[in-house]
N, C-alpha and C positions, 0 to 999 in steps of 0.2 A: 464216832459217826458225826457228832456235832462239830468236832474240831475239823474233820475232813470237809464238811459242808462250808464251814467258815473260810477255810483255806481256798476252796474252790471259788467261793464268791470273791475273795480278795484277788485271786488270779484273774478272774473275769474282769474285775474293775481295772486291774493293771493292763489287761489286754485291750480293753476299750479305750483307756487313756492313751496307750501307745498308738492305737489305730487313729485316734483323733489327732494326735500330734503328727502322724505321718500325712494325714490329710491336710493339716494346717500348715506344715512346713513349706510346701510349694507356694502357698498363699502368702506366708510371711516373706519368702524369698522374692516373690513377685512384687510385693509392696516395696521391699528394700531396693530391688532393681529399678522400679519406677521412681523412687525418691532419688536414687543415684543418677538416673537419666535426666530427671528434672534439674538437678544441680548442674549436670554437664551442659544441658541446653542453656541454662542461665549464664554459665561461664562462657559458653560459645557466643551467645548474643552480645555479651560485653566485649569480648575480644573482636567480634565482627564489627562492632561499632567503632572501636579504636582503629582497626584495619581500614575501614571505609573512609574514615577521616584522613588517615595518613595517605591513602591512595588518591583522595580528592586533592589534597595539598600538592602531592607529586604531579598530578595531572595538570594542575595549573601551570607548572613549569614545562612539563614534557610535551603537552599538546602543541603549544606555539613553536617549540623547537622543531618537532618533527614536521609540522606544517611548512616551516621555512626550508627544511631539508628537501621536501617534495617540490616546493616551488623552484628552488635552485637547480634541482635535478632536471626539471622540465626545461629550464632556461639553458642548461648545458647541452641537453639533447638537441634543442633548436639551433644552438650555435654550431654544434658539430655537424648537423645536417646541412648547414650553410657553409661548411668548409672552414669554420673558425676553430681555433684552439681555446679551450677554457683558460681563464686566468684565476688568480687567487680569489677574486671577488665573486666568482661563480660557485664557491664552496662555503659551507658553514665552517668556520675555523675554531669555534669553541666546542668543547666536548659536551655530549648530551647529559642532562641530569640523570642520575641513577637513583632508583628507589632504594631507600635505606630503612624503611619502616618495618613493622612486624609482618611476618608472613600471613597469608590468608589462613584463618583457623579451619580445622576440619569439623564438618558438621557431624555431631555424634549420632544423629539419626541416619546419616549416610556415610559411615566411616570408610567403607570399602567400595566407593563408586567405581564401577567397572570402566577401565580404560578402553578407548575405541580400539576395536580389533584391526590389526594391520595384516593384510594378506601376505602369505609366504609362498615359497616355491611350489608346494603342493597345490595351492590355489591357482597359480599361474598355469601349471601343467594341466590341471583339470579343465579350466576354462578354454585353454588352447585346443584341447582334444574335443571339447563339447561344441565349440562355436566355429572352429576352423579345421577340424579333423587333423590337427597338427600335433605330432609328437616329436620334440627336438631330438636330433642325433647328438647325444651327450658324449663327450670325449671319454676315451678309455682311461684317462688320467689327467690330473691337473697339468702335467708337463705337456701333454698333447694339445691342450687348449692354449697353453702359453706359447707353444710353437706356432700355432695358427694365428694367434694374436700378433706375435712378433713379425711374422711374414706380412700380414695385412698392414701393420703400422709402418714398416720400412718401405713397403710399396707405395704408401701414401705420402712418404717424405718426412714422417715423424722420426725422432731419434730415440735410441734406447734410453738415454739419460732422461728425456722428458717422460717417456712411458713408464719406466721403472719407478721413478720418484713419485709420479702421480698415483700409480698403483699403491706404492708404499704409504702415501699420505691418506688415500681414500679407504683402503681396506686393512690398514694396520700392519702391513708388511708381511703378513703370514696367511692371509685369507686365500681360499681357493677360488676357482672361477665362478662358483655359485654362492659366494659369501654375501650375506644380507645384513644390512645395518641393524645392530642390536644382537645379532647372532654370530658375531665374529669369534666368540669363544664358547666352548662347550661348558656352560655353567648351569646349575639347577635354577629353574625359574626364568631363564633368559627368554626375552620376547623381542620380536621384531619391532623396531621403533619407526621405520619408514619402509617403503618398497624399494629403497636403493639397493641395487644388485650388481654384482660383478666387479671386475677390476677397477672400473671408473665410477662404480656406484650410481648407475643410472636409475632414475625414478621411472615409474610407469608412464608419466607424462613425457619424459625424455624419449622413451621408446616410440610413443605415438608421434611426437614431433619429428624425430629422425626419419621415420617412414614417410611422413607427409612431405618432408623437404628433400630427403636424399634417397628415397625408396627406389627411384629409377636407376640410380647409380649402383645400388646394391644388387638389383635384379640383373643389370648388365654384367656385373662381376660374376654372379653365379652362372650366367649363361656362358661366359668365357671359360669358366671352370668345366662346365659340362662338355664343351667342345673337345677338350683334351682328355676326357675321362673315359674309362671303359664303359661297356654297355650298362651294367648294373648301376654303377656310380652315376653315369649320365642320366639315367631314368630317375634316380632319387633326387638329383639336383634340379631337374626340370619339374618334378613334383613340388619341390620347395618354391620354385619360381611361381608356380600357379597359386600356391597358398599365400605366398608373399604379396602377390597382386591383390588378392582379396583383402589382406590386412592393410595394404596401402590405400585401397579404395575406402575402407572404413576410416582410416586416419585422415583422409582428405574430405570426409563428409561434413566437416565443420570448417569455419574460417581458420587460416593459418595464424592463430594467436594462442599464447600459452594458456590463457584461461579456458578457451574452448577445448584445447587438447587435454587439459586437466579434467574437464567434465567427462570426456570420452574415456580417459584413463581409469576413472572410477567405476566404469561399468564392467560387467562380466567379460564382455568382448575385449575391453581395454586391458584387463588383467591377462587375458589370453595372449595378446600381442607381446606382453612383457616376457613370455616364455621364450621368445627368440634369443634372448641373451644367453640362454643355456645351450643353444645349438652351436656345434663346433664350426659350422660353416658360416652362419649368419651373425652369431653373437660377437665375434671379434670385429667384424665389419661395422656393426652398429657402434661399438665402443670407440673404434678408431675414428669413425665419422664424427662422433661427438667432439673429439679433440681437434680434428681437422677443420671443422667449421670455425673454430676460434682462430686457428692459424690463417685461414682464408680471410676471415673478417679483418684481422689485423693488417694483412697485406692490402686488402681492398681500401683500407683507410690510410695507406701509404707508409705503414710501419714495416720496414724490410729487415730490421735486425732480428736475429733468431730469438724466439721467446724462451726464456729460462723455464724450467719446470714449475717454479713458484709462480711466475707470471702467467703461464698457461693455466695453472690451477685457479688463479684468481678469475680468469675468464670462465673457466669451467664452473666455479663455485657461485659467482655473483651474476653470471650472464655476460655475453660478449660485450654489450655496451658499457656496463659498469666496469667490467674487468679491463677493457681496453683503456678506459679513462684512467685507471690506476697505472697500467703498463706504460702508457705514453706520457705520463706526468714527469716533469723534470725532478731530479733528485732533491733539490732544495724545497720543492713544493710537497714532495712525498713526506718529508719530515714534519710538515705543518698540518696537512689535511687529515682530519679525523676519519676513521673508517666508517663512522655512522653515515657519511655521505653516500655510501654505496649499498646500503641495506634498507629494506623495509623495517619499520619500527619493530614489529613482532619478531622478525628474524634476528635483528640485532640484539634485542633483549633476551633472546634464548641462546645467544652465541657468546659464551664466556671468553673464547679465544679472541674474537674481534673486540670485545670490551677491554680485555687485559692488554692487548696489543693495539692501542687505540689510535694509531696513525698508520698511513699507508706504508711508510718505511718499516715500522715495527711489525706490521702484519706480514709483509713479504719476508722479512728476516726470520720471523717465527715459523712461517710456513716452510721455508727452506731448511731451517734447523730441524724441524720435525721430519721432513723428508729424508734428510741425511741420517737421522737416527733410525727411522723405520726401514730404510734401505739396506740396513745391515742384517735384517731378519731373513729367515729361511725362504719365505715366499718371494721376496724381492730378489734374492740371490738366484733363485731358480728361474725367475723371469729374465733376469740379466743374462743368464747362461743361454736361455732360449734365443735371445737376440744375437748373442755371439755365434751361435751355431747357424743362424740364418744369414748373418751379414757376409 
């Protein structure tokens, strides 16, 4: 009996000791985590100080360079408005300084800062229905959309070569009519990186701007279609005309400037307008007009030579003014002028293609080479076939 009592007491002591350890373990772990976090924070602050010094040194070179880029751009624009052609002296001819210091360290207290959410097709559709009672007529297949696009493009005077190569460059040569930047491939964890949508990767701001500037032309085209359609089809097209007019009025509610259109595009209504890209009747017209405005701009400036796909893409990518500046530049100047002259600083520093191909000649050549490569993929071949059937 005494032995049993002694053993019971011993077991009780062990049980109490085990319980105490179980209670203390999380406390020890918490202290260990706190110590480790404190070390990480100290290391982070040291790295941040080094990074801050490196960026400051870089900024002393970069800020004056980009200030000169902006000054010369304004001078070129003024000369162009006066009918003059820019000369070599109107460009910065040395390459921009590149940051080669350490990367910005990750704050251990905020290791997984959430990236800003980028709206996707489901958002565009929801806002279009909510604010404009609009549900796009989506094509029965990518081929049906491609056919509608080819018909609109040829009617506008664009060529299959221009359209197929720009599609290949913008959407990777295999994307469907609803392809969005960042979601070109079905990969786990893929996220949209911009609102760029469709064959020509139009942003929400592009959709607003196109309606503001070319909305009446698109309305007229839909009305012409309605006149030759059967009763059901005519009624649907006229419904779209009425909805489109509301969207045009919204798009024209601000001054015709990119910054103002960008603010509208960021609203729920602006997202709803972007759903037009998905409509088989309106989407092709919007995307064709985006390219057509560049062709018209070049002709208005007296440039009558046919634009190559790469040249048209430069106008599509950097804006008509900057793009035309590159397109109309003599070959010898193209080999000298850095691409930095045609970008805002932030856009240039995020653009490895422009940095790597750092003159106008190199950038045009690299763009054309990429177009040729991507034009061999299935989507580009399908689009080319649609043009052949339409021509």
